C-alpha positions as CSV (number, residue, x, y, z in Angstrom):
1,M,94.3,73.3,84.8
2,K,97.7,74.2,86.2
3,Y,98.7,77.5,87.9
4,A,101.2,78.1,85.1
5,D,98.2,78.2,82.7
6,S,97.2,81.5,84.3
7,G,100.6,83.0,83.5
8,V,102.3,82.5,86.8
9,N,105.4,80.2,86.9
10,I,106.2,79.4,90.5
11,D,109.0,77.0,89.5
12,A,110.8,79.6,87.5
13,A,110.6,82.0,90.4
14,T,112.0,79.4,92.8
15,R,114.9,78.6,90.4
16,A,115.7,82.3,90.0
17,L,115.7,82.9,93.7
18,A,117.9,79.9,94.3
19,R,120.5,81.4,92.0
20,S,120.4,84.6,94.0
21,R,121.0,83.2,97.5
22,D,124.7,84.0,97.6
23,H,124.1,87.6,96.7
24,V,121.7,87.9,99.6
25,R,123.9,86.2,102.1
26,S,126.9,88.4,101.1
27,T,125.1,91.3,102.9
28,W,124.5,89.5,106.2
29,D,126.5,89.6,109.4
30,A,125.8,88.3,112.9
31,R,122.9,90.6,113.4
32,V,120.8,88.7,110.9
33,R,119.0,85.9,112.8
34,N,117.0,84.1,110.1
35,E,117.5,81.8,107.2
36,I,116.5,82.6,103.6
37,G,112.9,81.7,103.1
38,A,111.5,82.9,106.4
39,F,108.3,84.9,106.2
40,G,110.0,87.9,107.8
41,G,113.6,88.9,108.2
42,L,115.0,88.9,111.8
43,F,117.5,91.5,112.7
44,Q,119.0,92.0,116.2
45,P,120.8,95.4,116.4
46,A,122.8,94.3,119.5
47,P,123.0,91.2,121.8
48,G,120.1,91.1,124.3
49,E,118.0,93.7,122.5
50,P,114.6,92.9,120.9
51,L,114.7,91.6,117.3
52,M,113.3,93.7,114.5
53,V,111.2,91.7,112.1
54,A,110.5,93.0,108.6
55,S,108.6,91.8,105.6
56,V,107.5,93.2,102.2
57,D,104.8,92.0,100.0
58,G,102.2,92.9,97.4
59,V,98.5,92.3,96.9
60,G,98.9,90.6,93.5
61,T,96.3,90.7,90.8
62,K,93.5,91.2,93.3
63,V,93.9,94.9,92.3
64,M,92.4,93.9,88.9
65,V,89.3,92.6,90.6
66,A,89.1,95.8,92.6
67,V,89.3,97.8,89.5
68,Q,86.5,95.7,87.8
69,A,84.3,96.1,90.9
70,G,85.2,99.7,91.6
71,R,86.0,98.9,95.2
72,Y,89.4,100.0,96.4
73,D,89.4,100.0,100.3
74,T,89.6,96.3,100.9
75,V,92.8,95.7,98.9
76,G,94.6,98.1,101.3
77,Q,93.3,96.3,104.3
78,D,94.3,92.9,102.9
79,L,97.8,94.0,102.2
80,V,98.4,95.3,105.7
81,N,96.9,92.1,107.2
82,H,99.0,90.0,104.8
83,C,102.2,91.7,106.0
84,V,101.1,91.4,109.6
85,D,100.7,87.7,109.2
86,D,104.2,87.4,107.8
87,I,105.7,88.6,111.0
88,L,103.0,87.3,113.3
89,V,104.0,83.7,112.7
90,Q,107.4,84.5,114.1
91,G,105.9,86.0,117.3
92,A,106.4,89.6,116.4
93,E,104.1,92.5,117.1
94,P,103.7,95.1,114.3
95,L,105.2,98.6,114.8
96,F,104.7,100.4,111.5
97,F,103.8,100.0,107.9
98,L,104.9,101.7,104.7
99,D,103.0,101.6,101.5
100,Y,103.8,101.8,97.8
101,F,101.1,102.8,95.2
102,A,102.0,102.9,91.5
103,T,99.8,103.7,88.6
104,A,99.8,105.1,85.0
105,K,97.8,108.2,85.9
106,L,96.7,109.1,89.4
107,D,93.0,109.0,90.1
108,E,92.3,111.4,92.9
109,A,89.2,109.4,93.9
110,V,90.9,106.0,94.1
111,L,94.0,106.8,96.2
112,P,92.1,108.0,99.2
113,E,90.0,104.8,99.3
114,V,93.2,102.6,99.2
115,L,94.8,104.7,101.9
116,A,91.6,104.5,104.0
117,G,91.9,100.7,103.8
118,F,95.6,100.9,104.8
119,A,94.7,103.1,107.8
120,K,91.8,100.9,109.0
121,A,93.9,97.8,109.0
122,C,96.8,99.6,110.7
123,R,94.5,100.7,113.5
124,E,93.1,97.2,113.9
125,N,96.6,95.8,114.2
126,G,98.0,98.6,116.4
127,C,100.6,99.8,114.0
128,A,101.4,103.2,112.5
129,L,101.0,104.0,108.8
130,L,104.3,105.7,108.9
131,G,104.8,106.7,105.3
132,G,104.7,105.6,101.7
133,E,105.4,106.3,98.0
134,T,103.0,107.3,95.3
135,A,104.3,106.9,91.7
136,E,102.9,107.7,88.4
137,M,104.5,105.7,85.6
138,P,102.7,106.0,82.3
139,G,103.9,103.3,79.9
140,V,104.6,100.8,82.7
141,Y,100.9,100.5,83.6
142,R,97.8,100.7,81.5
143,D,95.3,103.5,82.2
144,G,93.0,102.6,85.1
145,E,95.4,100.0,86.6
146,F,97.5,100.3,89.7
147,D,99.8,98.2,91.9
148,L,100.3,98.0,95.6
149,A,103.1,96.9,97.8
150,G,103.8,97.3,101.5
151,T,106.6,96.9,104.1
152,I,106.0,96.1,107.7
153,V,108.4,96.3,110.6
154,G,107.7,94.7,114.0
155,R,109.7,93.5,117.0
156,V,109.9,90.4,119.2
157,L,111.9,89.6,122.3
158,P,114.5,86.9,121.7
159,E,112.8,84.5,124.1
160,H,109.5,84.9,122.3
161,V,110.7,84.2,118.7
162,I,108.6,81.4,117.1
163,D,110.9,79.3,115.0
164,G,109.7,75.7,115.3
165,S,112.6,74.6,117.5
166,A,110.3,73.7,120.3
167,M,108.2,71.3,118.2
168,R,108.2,67.6,119.1
169,A,106.9,64.4,117.6
170,G,103.2,64.1,118.2
171,D,102.4,67.8,118.4
172,R,99.0,68.7,117.2
173,V,98.6,70.9,114.1
174,W,95.7,73.3,114.0
175,G,94.2,74.8,110.9
176,L,92.4,78.1,111.2
177,P,89.5,78.9,108.8
178,S,90.2,81.3,106.0
179,T,88.0,84.2,105.2
180,G,88.6,83.9,101.4
181,L,91.4,84.0,98.8
182,H,93.0,87.0,100.6
183,T,95.9,88.0,98.3
184,N,97.1,84.8,96.7
185,G,95.8,82.8,93.8
186,Y,94.0,85.6,92.0
187,S,95.7,85.0,88.6
188,L,94.3,81.5,88.7
189,A,90.9,82.5,90.1
190,R,90.4,85.2,87.5
191,K,91.4,82.8,84.7
192,V,88.8,80.3,85.8
193,I,86.0,82.5,86.8
194,F,86.1,85.4,84.4
195,E,87.6,83.7,81.3
196,R,86.6,80.1,81.4
197,A,83.3,80.5,83.2
198,G,82.5,83.8,81.6
199,L,81.2,85.3,84.9
200,A,81.2,89.0,85.7
201,V,81.9,90.7,89.1
202,T,78.2,91.6,89.4
203,D,76.9,88.0,88.9
204,T,75.4,86.2,91.9
205,P,75.9,82.4,91.6
206,P,73.4,80.6,93.8
207,E,76.2,78.9,95.7
208,L,77.3,82.2,97.1
209,G,74.0,82.8,98.9
210,G,73.2,86.2,97.3
211,A,76.8,87.5,97.3
212,T,78.2,88.7,94.1
213,V,81.4,87.3,92.5
214,A,83.0,90.6,93.6
215,D,81.9,90.1,97.2
216,A,83.4,86.6,97.2
217,H,86.7,87.8,96.0
218,M,87.0,91.0,98.0
219,W,86.4,89.5,101.5
220,T,89.3,90.8,103.7
221,R,91.6,88.8,105.8
222,R,90.9,88.8,109.5
223,P,93.6,90.5,111.6
224,G,95.7,87.9,113.3
225,S,96.5,87.7,117.0
226,R,99.5,86.2,118.8
227,C,99.3,83.0,120.7
228,R,101.6,80.6,122.5
229,C,102.7,77.9,120.2
230,S,105.7,75.9,119.1
231,G,105.6,76.9,115.5
232,S,103.4,78.8,113.1
233,S,103.0,79.5,109.4
234,R,100.7,81.5,107.3
235,S,99.7,79.2,104.5
236,T,100.5,81.1,101.4
237,A,102.7,80.5,98.4
238,G,102.5,76.7,98.5
239,W,101.3,75.3,101.7
240,P,101.1,72.4,102.2
241,T,102.9,71.1,99.1
242,R,105.9,73.4,99.3
243,R,106.0,74.9,102.8
244,C,105.8,71.6,104.7
245,T,108.6,69.7,102.9
246,A,110.8,69.7,106.0
247,C,108.5,67.6,108.1
248,S,106.1,64.7,108.1
249,T,102.9,66.5,108.7
250,W,99.9,64.8,107.1
251,A,96.5,66.2,106.6
252,S,93.5,65.3,104.4
253,A,93.2,68.7,102.7
254,W,89.9,67.9,101.0
255,S,88.2,66.8,104.2
256,W,88.3,70.4,105.6
257,S,85.3,72.6,105.6
258,R,85.7,75.1,102.7
259,R,84.2,78.5,102.0
260,P,81.5,78.9,99.3
261,D,84.0,80.7,97.1
262,A,86.2,77.6,97.3
263,T,83.5,75.2,96.3
264,W,81.1,76.8,94.0
265,P,81.4,75.9,90.3
266,P,83.6,76.2,88.3
267,C,86.3,76.3,91.0
268,P,86.6,72.6,91.9
269,A,87.8,71.7,88.4
270,A,90.7,74.0,88.7
271,M,91.4,73.3,92.4
272,R,91.9,69.6,91.7
273,A,95.3,70.4,90.3
274,S,98.1,70.4,92.9
275,S,99.4,73.7,91.5
276,A,96.0,75.2,92.3
277,K,96.1,74.0,95.8
278,S,99.5,75.6,96.2
279,A,98.0,78.9,95.2
280,L,95.1,79.0,97.6
281,E,95.3,80.0,101.3
282,S,93.9,78.1,104.2
283,N,95.6,79.6,107.2
284,A,97.1,76.5,108.7
285,S,100.0,75.9,111.0
286,R,103.3,74.5,109.9
287,C,105.5,71.9,111.5
288,P,109.2,72.2,110.4
289,G,112.0,69.9,111.6
290,E,113.3,66.8,109.7
291,E,113.0,64.4,112.6
292,Q,109.5,65.4,113.6
293,R,106.6,63.2,112.5
294,V,103.1,64.5,112.9
295,A,100.0,62.7,111.7
296,V,96.7,64.6,111.9
297,V,93.4,64.8,110.1
298,M,92.6,68.5,110.0
299,S,88.9,68.0,109.9
300,R,88.9,66.3,113.3
301,N,91.0,69.0,115.0
302,R,89.5,72.3,113.9
303,W,88.9,75.4,115.9
304,G,85.3,76.6,115.5
């Protein structure tokens, strides 16, 4: 099964974005310090000043699992932590977060739960929930559905920016264990688990050790923390098949220890496809640089 079978065409998005690069670059001046494709945008207001780092993202179709399960606080937490990771890999500390909540008709019981999740994650990451937008758009969304997006802004001193330039041949690559699907790959996961396997959010497959399907898909991302390293990446949207194309990092992906939700049936059948591997997150580091060659077996170099 390919990722496109779930209705998501990554290749089409890549082509569309490639045709838009010139429009984006036309707005840049010397204050922009990153290249297109970075997890967060780097902006230096004046020479010598700290760089502002900004990123925007959504929680994807995980909101549909939240609606099915009637659990709304964890999607807010995951979105904040997702955005924090985007700027964390560039060495930035988060300053503030802005949220966007859109729905067909506002449910006064749901919104406070989502905001509580935003607030909890913001407290854990030391950033302010500075503001947001709540939109009712009947006709755009179906009743009972909603969508989330968030923007984060952080800062980093110029000398502390992590951009991979300090990487050298032979550097070790570390993969950090994931806590679950986080916010990526849910279109594929829902297709496999709910449609093909016919499971419900309340089912408890034995491989999950008593946890329900909803539990396995609503685990939240752990807040990240900064560390001293030469380069870093949050492994989403195509690691390692897309995000590591600029280097010679090698890893035996299927030798890693995997969470129960990544191994219990019927997931393996879908995950054997390379497009499925591109969708799922494993929180591993990245090694950019065309001249660098790094050979590592992740299973032999894991942090506990």
